[in-house]
Backbone as XML, in Angstrom:
<?xml version="1.0"?>
<chain id="A" units="angstrom">
  <residue number="1" name="MET">
    <atom name="N" x="-4.810" y="17.547" z="17.297"/>
    <atom name="CA" x="-3.459" y="17.386" z="17.778"/>
    <atom name="C" x="-2.503" y="17.421" z="16.653"/>
  </residue>
  <residue number="2" name="PRO">
    <atom name="N" x="-1.691" y="18.350" z="16.608"/>
    <atom name="CA" x="-0.724" y="18.543" z="15.580"/>
    <atom name="C" x="0.454" y="17.560" z="15.717"/>
  </residue>
  <residue number="3" name="CYS">
    <atom name="N" x="0.914" y="16.986" z="14.631"/>
    <atom name="CA" x="2.105" y="16.186" z="14.611"/>
    <atom name="C" x="3.395" y="16.923" z="14.520"/>
  </residue>
  <residue number="4" name="GLU">
    <atom name="N" x="4.235" y="16.555" z="15.275"/>
    <atom name="CA" x="5.597" y="17.221" z="15.255"/>
    <atom name="C" x="6.647" y="16.324" z="14.754"/>
  </residue>
  <residue number="5" name="PHE">
    <atom name="N" x="7.389" y="16.615" z="13.762"/>
    <atom name="CA" x="8.392" y="15.657" z="13.242"/>
    <atom name="C" x="9.746" y="16.500" z="13.356"/>
  </residue>
  <residue number="6" name="PHE">
    <atom name="N" x="10.734" y="15.731" z="14.046"/>
    <atom name="CA" x="11.830" y="16.422" z="14.342"/>
    <atom name="C" x="12.996" y="16.039" z="13.455"/>
  </residue>
  <residue number="7" name="THR">
    <atom name="N" x="12.683" y="14.891" z="12.863"/>
    <atom name="CA" x="13.775" y="14.376" z="11.669"/>
    <atom name="C" x="12.977" y="13.877" z="10.581"/>
  </residue>
  <residue number="8" name="LEU">
    <atom name="N" x="13.652" y="13.702" z="9.453"/>
    <atom name="CA" x="13.111" y="13.167" z="8.262"/>
    <atom name="C" x="12.685" y="11.740" z="8.500"/>
  </residue>
  <residue number="9" name="GLN">
    <atom name="N" x="13.418" y="11.055" z="9.252"/>
    <atom name="CA" x="13.099" y="9.651" z="9.585"/>
    <atom name="C" x="11.683" y="9.562" z="10.314"/>
  </residue>
  <residue number="10" name="ASP">
    <atom name="N" x="11.406" y="10.431" z="11.173"/>
    <atom name="CA" x="10.226" y="10.432" z="11.938"/>
    <atom name="C" x="9.052" y="10.651" z="10.876"/>
  </residue>
  <residue number="11" name="PHE">
    <atom name="N" x="9.356" y="11.598" z="9.977"/>
    <atom name="CA" x="8.169" y="11.955" z="9.023"/>
    <atom name="C" x="7.983" y="10.645" z="8.071"/>
  </residue>
  <residue number="12" name="MET">
    <atom name="N" x="9.142" y="10.148" z="7.615"/>
    <atom name="CA" x="8.869" y="8.986" z="6.735"/>
    <atom name="C" x="8.282" y="7.638" z="7.481"/>
  </residue>
  <residue number="13" name="THR">
    <atom name="N" x="8.555" y="7.629" z="8.660"/>
    <atom name="CA" x="8.018" y="6.504" z="9.330"/>
    <atom name="C" x="6.514" y="6.748" z="9.619"/>
  </residue>
  <residue number="14" name="TYR">
    <atom name="N" x="5.967" y="8.108" z="9.844"/>
    <atom name="CA" x="4.710" y="8.162" z="9.999"/>
    <atom name="C" x="3.937" y="8.183" z="8.730"/>
  </residue>
  <residue number="15" name="THR">
    <atom name="N" x="4.455" y="8.572" z="7.655"/>
    <atom name="CA" x="3.768" y="8.531" z="6.356"/>
    <atom name="C" x="3.764" y="7.057" z="5.882"/>
  </residue>
  <residue number="16" name="LYS">
    <atom name="N" x="4.844" y="6.339" z="6.197"/>
    <atom name="CA" x="4.750" y="5.090" z="5.666"/>
    <atom name="C" x="3.660" y="4.270" z="6.483"/>
  </residue>
  <residue number="17" name="GLY">
    <atom name="N" x="3.452" y="4.469" z="7.740"/>
    <atom name="CA" x="2.531" y="3.836" z="8.540"/>
    <atom name="C" x="1.077" y="4.142" z="7.961"/>
  </residue>
  <residue number="18" name="ILE">
    <atom name="N" x="0.929" y="5.507" z="7.703"/>
    <atom name="CA" x="-0.374" y="5.871" z="7.251"/>
    <atom name="C" x="-0.697" y="5.150" z="5.904"/>
  </residue>
  <residue number="19" name="THR">
    <atom name="N" x="0.334" y="5.032" z="4.996"/>
    <atom name="CA" x="0.240" y="4.325" z="3.662"/>
    <atom name="C" x="-0.239" y="2.861" z="3.854"/>
  </residue>
  <residue number="20" name="TYR">
    <atom name="N" x="0.446" y="2.294" z="4.865"/>
    <atom name="CA" x="0.125" y="0.943" z="5.108"/>
    <atom name="C" x="-1.346" y="0.581" z="5.678"/>
  </residue>
  <residue number="21" name="ILE">
    <atom name="N" x="-1.670" y="1.532" z="6.348"/>
    <atom name="CA" x="-3.165" y="1.535" z="6.906"/>
    <atom name="C" x="-4.169" y="1.750" z="5.723"/>
  </residue>
  <residue number="22" name="LEU">
    <atom name="N" x="-3.872" y="2.734" z="4.908"/>
    <atom name="CA" x="-4.698" y="2.931" z="3.665"/>
    <atom name="C" x="-4.797" y="1.924" z="2.755"/>
  </residue>
  <residue number="23" name="MET">
    <atom name="N" x="-3.594" y="1.187" z="2.482"/>
    <atom name="CA" x="-3.522" y="0.054" z="1.720"/>
    <atom name="C" x="-4.316" y="-1.149" z="2.235"/>
  </residue>
  <residue number="24" name="LEU">
    <atom name="N" x="-4.385" y="-1.361" z="3.531"/>
    <atom name="CA" x="-5.104" y="-2.544" z="4.212"/>
    <atom name="C" x="-6.667" y="-2.155" z="4.054"/>
  </residue>
  <residue number="25" name="VAL">
    <atom name="N" x="-7.001" y="-0.823" z="4.415"/>
    <atom name="CA" x="-8.393" y="-0.513" z="4.318"/>
    <atom name="C" x="-8.914" y="-0.599" z="2.757"/>
  </residue>
  <residue number="26" name="SER">
    <atom name="N" x="-8.155" y="-0.198" z="1.801"/>
    <atom name="CA" x="-8.531" y="-0.386" z="0.471"/>
    <atom name="C" x="-8.686" y="-1.838" z="0.079"/>
  </residue>
  <residue number="27" name="LEU">
    <atom name="N" x="-7.842" y="-2.708" z="0.516"/>
    <atom name="CA" x="-7.742" y="-3.994" z="0.115"/>
    <atom name="C" x="-9.088" y="-4.707" z="0.688"/>
  </residue>
  <residue number="28" name="CYS">
    <atom name="N" x="-9.472" y="-4.324" z="1.896"/>
    <atom name="CA" x="-10.596" y="-4.949" z="2.410"/>
    <atom name="C" x="-11.923" y="-4.324" z="1.800"/>
  </residue>
  <residue number="29" name="ALA">
    <atom name="N" x="-11.886" y="-3.062" z="1.539"/>
    <atom name="CA" x="-13.030" y="-2.527" z="0.827"/>
    <atom name="C" x="-13.079" y="-3.019" z="-0.612"/>
  </residue>
  <residue number="30" name="ILE">
    <atom name="N" x="-12.173" y="-3.281" z="-1.432"/>
    <atom name="CA" x="-12.299" y="-3.973" z="-2.806"/>
    <atom name="C" x="-12.729" y="-5.195" z="-2.698"/>
  </residue>
  <residue number="31" name="THR">
    <atom name="N" x="-12.097" y="-5.875" z="-1.666"/>
    <atom name="CA" x="-12.546" y="-7.478" z="-1.624"/>
    <atom name="C" x="-14.026" y="-7.489" z="-1.234"/>
  </residue>
  <residue number="32" name="GLY">
    <atom name="N" x="-14.496" y="-6.602" z="-0.280"/>
    <atom name="CA" x="-15.898" y="-6.672" z="0.079"/>
    <atom name="C" x="-16.794" y="-6.217" z="-1.058"/>
  </residue>
  <residue number="33" name="PHE">
    <atom name="N" x="-16.360" y="-5.274" z="-1.736"/>
    <atom name="CA" x="-17.179" y="-4.776" z="-2.811"/>
    <atom name="C" x="-17.230" y="-5.867" z="-4.100"/>
  </residue>
  <residue number="34" name="TRP">
    <atom name="N" x="-15.974" y="-6.629" z="-4.271"/>
    <atom name="CA" x="-16.004" y="-7.797" z="-5.265"/>
    <atom name="C" x="-16.983" y="-8.785" z="-4.862"/>
  </residue>
  <residue number="35" name="LEU">
    <atom name="N" x="-16.826" y="-9.174" z="-3.657"/>
    <atom name="CA" x="-17.919" y="-10.313" z="-3.044"/>
    <atom name="C" x="-19.431" y="-9.798" z="-3.149"/>
  </residue>
  <residue number="36" name="PHE">
    <atom name="N" x="-19.591" y="-8.590" z="-2.860"/>
    <atom name="CA" x="-20.974" y="-8.032" z="-3.048"/>
    <atom name="C" x="-21.421" y="-8.134" z="-4.599"/>
  </residue>
  <residue number="37" name="LEU">
    <atom name="N" x="-20.572" y="-7.801" z="-5.538"/>
    <atom name="CA" x="-20.911" y="-7.832" z="-7.000"/>
    <atom name="C" x="-21.098" y="-9.405" z="-7.439"/>
  </residue>
  <residue number="38" name="THR">
    <atom name="N" x="-20.142" y="-10.236" z="-7.069"/>
    <atom name="CA" x="-20.281" y="-11.630" z="-7.472"/>
    <atom name="C" x="-21.246" y="-12.320" z="-6.813"/>
  </residue>
  <residue number="39" name="GLU">
    <atom name="N" x="-21.819" y="-11.927" z="-5.622"/>
    <atom name="CA" x="-22.821" y="-12.692" z="-4.911"/>
    <atom name="C" x="-24.154" y="-12.693" z="-5.626"/>
  </residue>
  <residue number="40" name="ARG">
    <atom name="N" x="-24.365" y="-11.632" z="-6.507"/>
    <atom name="CA" x="-25.583" y="-11.538" z="-7.138"/>
    <atom name="C" x="-25.732" y="-12.584" z="-8.370"/>
  </residue>
  <residue number="41" name="ASP">
    <atom name="N" x="-24.507" y="-12.816" z="-8.714"/>
    <atom name="CA" x="-24.534" y="-13.754" z="-10.131"/>
    <atom name="C" x="-24.800" y="-15.177" z="-9.681"/>
  </residue>
  <residue number="42" name="THR">
    <atom name="N" x="-24.580" y="-15.550" z="-8.464"/>
    <atom name="CA" x="-24.701" y="-16.997" z="-8.116"/>
    <atom name="C" x="-26.151" y="-17.321" z="-7.801"/>
  </residue>
  <residue number="43" name="ASP">
    <atom name="N" x="-26.979" y="-16.340" z="-7.528"/>
    <atom name="CA" x="-28.439" y="-16.554" z="-7.427"/>
    <atom name="C" x="-29.212" y="-16.940" z="-8.565"/>
  </residue>
  <residue number="44" name="GLU">
    <atom name="N" x="-28.692" y="-16.359" z="-9.730"/>
    <atom name="CA" x="-29.364" y="-16.633" z="-11.033"/>
    <atom name="C" x="-28.795" y="-17.825" z="-11.700"/>
  </residue>
  <residue number="45" name="PRO">
    <atom name="N" x="-29.716" y="-18.623" z="-12.447"/>
    <atom name="CA" x="-28.940" y="-19.658" z="-13.318"/>
    <atom name="C" x="-28.267" y="-19.021" z="-14.538"/>
  </residue>
  <residue number="46" name="HIS">
    <atom name="N" x="-27.178" y="-19.601" z="-14.947"/>
    <atom name="CA" x="-26.489" y="-19.120" z="-15.996"/>
    <atom name="C" x="-27.221" y="-19.322" z="-17.267"/>
  </residue>
  <residue number="47" name="HIS">
    <atom name="N" x="-27.162" y="-18.404" z="-18.246"/>
    <atom name="CA" x="-27.906" y="-18.426" z="-19.398"/>
    <atom name="C" x="-27.212" y="-19.132" z="-20.442"/>
  </residue>
  <residue number="48" name="HIS">
    <atom name="N" x="-25.855" y="-19.566" z="-20.222"/>
    <atom name="CA" x="-25.033" y="-20.299" z="-21.195"/>
    <atom name="C" x="-25.164" y="-21.772" z="-21.053"/>
  </residue>
  <residue number="49" name="SER">
    <atom name="N" x="-25.727" y="-22.317" z="-19.945"/>
    <atom name="CA" x="-25.862" y="-23.667" z="-19.802"/>
    <atom name="C" x="-26.972" y="-24.085" z="-20.414"/>
  </residue>
  <residue number="50" name="LYS">
    <atom name="N" x="-26.993" y="-25.370" z="-20.980"/>
    <atom name="CA" x="-28.238" y="-25.990" z="-21.720"/>
    <atom name="C" x="-28.609" y="-26.990" z="-20.981"/>
  </residue>
</chain>
């Protein structure tokens, strides 16, 4: 389905919406990846504690 833009405002609104969606998806992905990485550290005892 091709997008038709009649004005610059239509184009800017469309691209801004896409940008916000990509930012939200990226934030969720980075948060999930960070939790995945830090989850492994809590299972092992820390080597620095005596």
